[in-house]
MARLOLO-788670 format. One record per residue (C-alpha): x, y, z. Coordinates in steps of 0.1 Angstrom, whole numbers, padded with zeros to 4 digits, always signed. Each point is the difference from the previous one (the first is absolute). Example, Ala and Ser with C-alpha at 12.3 -4.5 7.8 and 13.67 -1.06 7.14 Angstrom:
% MARLOLO-788670
+0123-0045+0078/+0014+0034-0007/
This chain:
% MARLOLO-788670
+0000+0000+0000/+0014+0034-0009/+0009+0020+0031/+0013+0035+0007/+0023+0007+0029/-0003+0030+0024/+0024+0002+0030/+0005-0037-0002/-0037-0009+0001/-0015-0021-0028/-0033+0015-0013/-0023-0015-0027/+0002+0016-0034/-0029+0025-0002/-0009-0010-0035/+0006-0038+0004/-0007-0008+0037/+0000-0038-0004/+0008-0028-0024/-0036-0001-0011/+0001+0036-0011/+0033-0005-0019/-0015-0030-0018/-0032+0019-0008/+0019+0029-0016/+0022-0024-0020/-0031-0019-0012/-0020+0031-0010/+0029+0017-0016/+0007-0031-0021/-0037-0002-0010/+0001+0037-0010/+0031-0004-0021/-0012-0032-0018/-0038+0006-0002/-0010+0036+0008/+0026+0021-0018/-0003-0016-0034/-0037+0008-0003/-0002+0034+0018/+0002+0024-0029/-0023-0020-0023/-0028-0003+0026/+0003+0036+0010/-0002+0012-0036/-0029-0022-0008/-0019+0007+0033/-0003-0037+0006/-0001-0019+0033/+0023-0031+0000/-0023-0025+0016/+0022-0031-0005/+0030+0018+0015/-0022+0012+0029/-0010-0035+0008/+0036-0011+0002/+0002+0023+0031/-0024-0025+0016/+0024-0028-0007/+0028+0019+0017/-0022+0005+0031/-0001+0038-0004/-0038+0005-0004/-0005-0012+0036/+0033+0014+0013/-0016+0012+0033/-0024-0029+0005/+0009-0026+0026/+0015-0032-0013/-0028-0020+0017/-0024+0019-0022/+0019-0006-0033/+0022+0031+0000/+0037+0007+0003/-0003+0012+0036/+0023+0029-0004/+0001+0035+0014/-0001+0036-0010/+0037+0000-0009/-0006-0028-0025/-0029+0019-0015/+0023+0031-0004/+0027-0022-0017/-0024-0014-0025/-0015+0034-0010/+0034+0016-0002/+0014-0027-0023/-0030-0002-0023/-0003+0038-0004/+0036+0004-0010/-0010-0017-0033/-0038+0004-0005/-0018+0023+0024/-0034-0006-0017/+0003-0038+0005/+0011+0007+0036/-0031+0022+0006/-0023-0028-0011/+0019-0023+0024/-0004+0025+0028/-0038+0004-0007/-0004-0038+0001/+0024-0010+0028/-0004+0030+0024/-0032+0018-0008/-0020-0033-0003/+0019-0030+0013/+0016+0015+0031/-0031+0021+0008/-0024-0029-0005/+0022-0024+0020/+0002+0023+0030/-0037+0007+0001/-0018-0031-0013/-0014-0028+0020/+0009-0037-0004/-0029-0008-0023/+0008+0030-0023/+0037-0010-0001/-0010-0035-0009/-0021+0012-0029/+0024+0024-0016/+0036+0001+0013/+0015-0029-0019/-0012+0014-0034/+0017+0034+0006/+0031-0014+0016/+0006-0023-0029/-0007+0026-0027/-0029-0019-0014/-0021+0031+0007/+0011+0037-0005/-0012+0022+0028/-0003+0037+0009/-0015+0025+0024/-0028+0025-0008/+0001+0033+0020/+0003+0030-0023/-0030+0013-0019/-0005+0027-0027/-0006+0026+0027/+0018-0015+0030/+0037-0009+0004/+0019+0013+0030/-0033+0010+0015/-0010-0036+0008/-0031+0010+0020/-0013+0018-0031/-0006-0032-0019/-0036-0005-0012/+0000-0038-0006/-0026-0016+0022/-0009-0035+0012/-0036-0004+0011/-0009-0029+0022/-0026-0023-0015/-0005-0031+0021/+0030-0022-0002/+0017+0021-0026/+0009+0036-0009/-0008+0018-0031/+0032+0019-0011/-0003+0030-0022/+0027+0025-0011/+0029+0007-0023/+0037-0005+0008/+0028+0017-0019/+0037-0004-0006/-0001-0036+0011/+0033-0019-0005/-0007-0035-0013/-0036+0010-0007/+0004-0018-0033/+0025-0024-0015/-0006+0012-0036/-0023+0024-0017/-0031-0021+0005/+0005-0023+0030/-0003+0009+0037/+0025-0010+0026/-0011-0030+0021/-0005+0012+0036/-0003+0033+0018/-0003+0016+0034/-0026+0027-0004/-0006+0028+0025/-0035+0014+0002/-0022+0019+0024/-0024-0019+0022/-0021+0027+0015/+0025+0027+0012/+0029-0025+0005/+0024-0017-0025/+0000-0038-0004/+0021-0024-0020/-0013-0027-0024/+0016-0027-0021/-0014+0001-0035/+0010-0026-0026/-0002+0004-0038/-0033-0014-0012/-0021+0016+0027/-0032+0012-0017/+0000+0038-0005/+0039+0002+0002/+0015+0012-0033/+0030+0016-0015/-0007+0037-0007/+0031+0010-0020/+0036-0010-0003/+0020+0032+0008/+0027+0004-0027/+0026+0025-0010/+0014+0004+0035/+0032+0019+0003/+0017-0030+0015/-0005-0034+0016/-0017-0011-0033/+0007-0037+0005/-0023+0001+0030/-0037+0000-0010/-0022+0027+0015/-0038+0000-0002/-0033+0015+0010/-0022-0027+0017/-0038+0003+0001/-0023-0015+0026/-0038+0001-0006/-0020-0016+0028/+0026-0028+0002/-0012-0027+0024/+0028-0006+0025/-0006-0027+0027/+0004+0011+0036/+0026-0028+0002/+0022+0022-0023/+0002+0029+0024/+0033+0002+0018/-0007+0005+0037/-0029+0020+0011/-0017+0030-0016/+0021+0031+0005/+0033-0019+0003/+0016+0014-0032/+0019+0027+0018/+0017-0026+0021/+0008-0021-0031/+0015+0030-0018/+0021+0009+0030/+0014-0035+0003/+0010-0001-0036/+0010+0036-0005/+0035-0003+0014/+0012-0029-0022/-0017+0015-0030/+0018+0033+0003/+0033-0017+0009/-0001-0022-0031/-0008+0030-0021/+0030+0017+0015/+0020-0031-0009/-0011+0004-0036/+0016+0034+0001/+0032-0016+0012/+0001-0024-0029/-0006+0028-0025/+0027+0022+0016/+0026-0028+0002/-0004-0010-0036/+0003+0037-0011/+0032+0004+0020/+0015-0031-0015/-0009+0010-0036/+0012+0037+0003/+0032-0011+0017/+0008-0025-0027/-0008+0024-0028/+0020+0028+0015/+0031-0022+0001/-0004-0011-0036/-0012+0032-0017/+0028+0024-0010/-0001+0038-0006/+0030+0021-0007/+0022-0031+0000/-0009-0011+0035/-0028-0020+0017/-0029+0023+0010/+0003-0012+0036/+0031+0022+0003/-0022+0031-0002/-0013+0015+0032/-0035+0005-0013/-0003-0037-0007/+0017-0010+0032/-0026+0020+0019/-0029-0018-0017/+0015-0034+0008/+0012+0007+0035/-0033+0016+0012/-0020-0028-0015/+0020-0027+0017/-0001+0018+0033/-0038+0006-0001/-0006-0037-0011/+0022-0012+0029/-0019+0023+0025/-0033-0013-0012/+0010-0036+0000/+0013+0003+0036/-0033+0016+0011/-0022-0026-0017/+0019-0030+0012/+0003+0013+0036/-0038+0005+0001/-0007-0033-0016/+0020-0020+0027/-0021+0016+0027/-0034-0005-0015/-0024-0026+0014/-0023-0009-0029/-0027-0011+0024/-0002+0033+0019/+0004+0035-0013/+0022+0024+0019/+0023+0017-0025/-0023+0021-0022/+0019+0032+0003/+0033-0017-0010/-0015-0018-0029/-0016+0032-0013/+0035+0016+0003/+0016-0028-0018/-0023+0003-0030/+0000+0038+0000/+0038-0001-0002/+0006-0028-0025/-0028+0010-0024/+0015+0034-0007/+0036-0013+0004/-0005-0026-0027/-0016+0025-0024/+0029+0024+0005/+0026-0027-0004/-0016-0012-0032/-0001+0036-0013/+0037+0003+0007/+0007-0033-0018/-0017+0014-0031/+0021+0031+0003/+0032-0019+0003/-0008-0022-0029/-0013+0028-0022/-0019-0009-0032/+0006-0037+0006/-0016+0002+0034/-0031+0015-0016/-0009-0032-0020/-0016-0032+0012/+0029-0023-0006/+0021+0018+0026/-0025-0010+0027/+0003+0032+0021/-0028+0019-0018/-0023-0029+0008/+0010+0001+0036/-0004+0038+0001/-0036-0003-0012/-0007-0028+0024/+0015+0019+0030/-0026+0028-0003/-0028-0023+0010/+0016-0006+0033/-0007+0036+0009/-0037-0006-0008/-0010-0036+0006/-0004-0017+0034/-0003+0034+0017/+0011+0033-0016/+0030+0018+0013/-0024+0027+0012/-0018-0027+0021/+0033-0010+0015/+0008+0036+0008/-0034+0002+0018/+0003-0033+0018/+0036+0006+0013/-0007+0036+0011/-0032-0011+0018/+0017-0030+0017/+0030+0021+0011/-0024+0025+0016/-0017-0028+0019/+0033-0015+0011/+0024+0028+0010/+0019-0026+0021/+0013-0013-0033/+0027+0026+0001/+0013-0009+0035/
């Protein structure tokens, strides 16, 4: 196991705290090099979701990475989830986003909040990759303002009738015509929010539109989903009516931390590419990395990446996936790495000039993808609000 030494004491490596984490990174990195990288540009350009490749993640145990081994998962922790997202995003952030929506927004969320009977019905299909899953929260008129959603579920005997429209749903479809397989759907039950499991094929559940021509993350399918008096059995409600806020809070930390990890992957790849290019490209008979302007782009990018990586992994090692307690820190991690990754990608294009501005150079694709991290999974403005509010409530934090 890699160790670092401080005053004679042996401390675990922050980024590889045990042999399991080392093996995981090696496995995912090899998979990325052999399977993900060769298809990334093609699927991004064609706005296609690589379903066969996605299902291979199930064979690697990644789709149930935070599910206990006794329940068919890999039984790993938040550090493992961060490793997987960092490695995948260094090659194909769109593919990584679909992985996050499935493994974190659905699988981890469902697993932490479902009862034994619900797990028995659905868990094996999503952990294996047989089914593609997602989570439905945002609406045409409600994003960050979750309580502003208008989707409703009206109790009707032993079922609910679910009505509403959900927007910007990752994995909402797997192609232009076909829905994803299974979703967690948040809707109002009276004045409270409740969570429902809704499979494809439920009457009244349909694909509204496939959202195309996104700036980035084009290999990840995004859709509008429509619910028109969908009959959802009471047995498909997670917990009790009004439990959605608790479900969200339980899952919010790992969601934002893995989104932050996506920023790390994007930044790391950009630093690697601009550094290599600057050593090979010559101007005025010398490599461009001999010029101060280029040195500043490279050095600042590496430093910001390292700072973000240290923050994300430090938080990840302290998170208990079963109990929230680090919301402010995970907000801070995503706030920092989202903008950091965008800025690093921007510098990479600047260093690589015209070559960096075309798709084959990779960095322009990463640049476009990075922008979504400032919007999705909580806008940077929402992080500003949350952190400021939490600091005001907890002045002892500074002591």
